[in-house]
C-alpha positions as CSV (number, residue, x, y, z in Angstrom):
1,M,-31.6,-20.6,-55.7
2,S,-34.7,-22.4,-54.3
3,T,-35.0,-22.5,-50.6
4,P,-36.6,-25.2,-48.4
5,T,-40.2,-24.8,-47.5
6,K,-40.2,-27.9,-45.3
7,V,-37.5,-29.8,-43.4
8,V,-38.5,-32.8,-41.3
9,V,-36.4,-35.4,-39.5
10,R,-38.2,-38.8,-39.5
11,E,-39.3,-40.0,-36.1
12,S,-36.8,-42.9,-36.4
13,K,-34.2,-40.2,-37.0
14,D,-32.7,-42.2,-39.9
15,A,-33.6,-39.7,-42.7
16,L,-34.2,-36.1,-43.5
17,F,-37.1,-35.0,-45.7
18,I,-36.6,-31.7,-47.5
19,E,-39.0,-29.9,-49.8
20,F,-37.9,-26.9,-51.8
21,S,-39.8,-23.8,-53.1
22,D,-39.6,-25.1,-56.7
23,G,-41.6,-28.2,-55.6
24,Q,-38.7,-30.7,-55.6
25,A,-38.6,-32.9,-52.5
26,Y,-36.1,-35.5,-51.3
27,T,-35.7,-38.0,-48.5
28,L,-32.1,-38.2,-47.6
29,P,-30.9,-41.1,-45.4
30,A,-28.8,-40.1,-42.4
31,E,-26.0,-42.5,-43.4
32,Y,-25.9,-40.8,-46.9
33,L,-25.8,-37.4,-45.4
34,R,-23.1,-38.5,-42.9
35,V,-20.8,-40.0,-45.5
36,Y,-21.2,-37.0,-47.8
37,S,-20.7,-34.4,-45.1
38,P,-19.4,-31.2,-46.5
39,S,-17.0,-30.9,-43.5
40,A,-13.3,-30.6,-43.9
41,E,-13.0,-33.8,-41.8
42,V,-14.7,-35.7,-44.6
43,R,-13.9,-33.7,-47.7
44,G,-10.4,-32.8,-46.8
45,H,-8.8,-29.6,-48.1
46,G,-8.9,-30.3,-51.9
47,T,-9.5,-33.0,-54.4
48,G,-7.8,-36.3,-53.4
49,N,-7.7,-35.4,-49.7
50,E,-11.2,-36.9,-48.9
51,T,-11.5,-39.4,-46.0
52,L,-13.6,-42.4,-46.9
53,Q,-16.3,-42.8,-44.3
54,F,-17.3,-46.3,-43.2
55,G,-19.2,-48.1,-40.4
56,K,-22.0,-45.5,-40.6
57,R,-25.0,-47.8,-41.5
58,N,-26.8,-47.2,-38.2
59,V,-26.0,-43.5,-37.7
60,T,-28.9,-41.3,-36.9
61,I,-29.7,-37.6,-36.8
62,T,-29.6,-36.3,-33.2
63,S,-29.9,-32.6,-33.9
64,L,-30.8,-30.2,-36.7
65,V,-30.1,-26.5,-36.5
66,Q,-30.6,-23.8,-39.1
67,A,-27.4,-22.0,-39.9
68,G,-28.4,-18.5,-41.0
69,N,-30.7,-18.4,-44.0
70,Y,-28.6,-20.6,-46.1
71,A,-27.9,-24.0,-44.5
72,L,-28.4,-26.6,-41.8
73,Q,-26.0,-27.9,-39.3
74,I,-26.7,-31.6,-38.6
75,T,-25.4,-33.5,-35.6
76,F,-25.2,-37.3,-36.0
77,S,-25.3,-40.0,-33.4
78,D,-21.5,-40.7,-33.9
79,G,-20.8,-37.2,-32.7
80,H,-20.0,-35.7,-36.1
81,D,-21.4,-32.1,-36.2
82,S,-18.9,-30.0,-38.3
83,G,-20.7,-30.1,-41.6
84,I,-22.7,-27.1,-42.8
85,Y,-25.2,-28.3,-45.4
86,G,-26.1,-25.4,-47.7
87,W,-29.5,-25.5,-49.5
88,D,-27.8,-26.0,-52.9
89,Y,-25.7,-28.9,-51.5
90,L,-28.8,-30.6,-50.0
91,K,-30.5,-30.2,-53.3
92,E,-27.5,-31.6,-55.2
93,L,-27.4,-34.6,-52.7
94,G,-31.1,-35.2,-53.5
95,K,-30.8,-35.0,-57.3
96,T,-27.7,-37.2,-57.4
97,H,-28.5,-39.6,-54.6
98,E,-28.5,-42.8,-56.6
99,Q,-25.3,-42.0,-58.5
100,K,-23.4,-40.8,-55.4
101,W,-24.6,-43.8,-53.3
102,S,-23.5,-46.2,-56.0
103,V,-20.0,-44.6,-56.1
104,Y,-19.8,-44.7,-52.3
105,L,-20.6,-48.4,-52.2
106,Q,-18.0,-49.1,-54.9
107,K,-15.4,-47.2,-52.9
108,I,-15.9,-49.0,-49.6
109,H,-16.0,-52.3,-51.4
110,Q,-12.7,-51.6,-53.2
111,A,-11.2,-50.5,-49.9
112,G,-12.3,-53.7,-48.1
113,L,-14.5,-51.7,-45.7
114,S,-18.0,-52.1,-44.4
115,R,-21.0,-50.0,-43.8
116,D,-21.3,-51.7,-40.4
117,I,-19.0,-50.5,-37.6
118,D,-18.6,-54.0,-36.1
119,S,-17.9,-55.9,-39.4
120,Q,-14.6,-56.6,-41.0
121,V,-14.3,-57.4,-44.7
122,I,-11.7,-59.9,-45.7
123,K,-10.6,-59.9,-49.4
124,L,-9.7,-63.4,-50.6
125,V,-7.3,-63.6,-53.5
């Protein structure tokens, strides 16, 4: 398992930069981290129990705390703070960012939801 050598929250607080001991580095947007939170609130308690997150486009990172030697606890501007992001999970999010983001966008579109909290999507038939 590679561990982070550098973790930086952008000044705008809209992304997290993480660099690992194997040289791989990723910039992970706050919205992406929020909608893929490893918390039970988001993931549920098993496959098929996930709660689709929406309205998170403008969420920012308000706090970042190391959890032991294995993870980060991130607090977001919407108050969410229950996800513990292990190093392996953060690396997975970095490696699969494009694929996971595409899947997320398809899911909210199919559900008639929006990335913006104050927007409503109306499906015309």
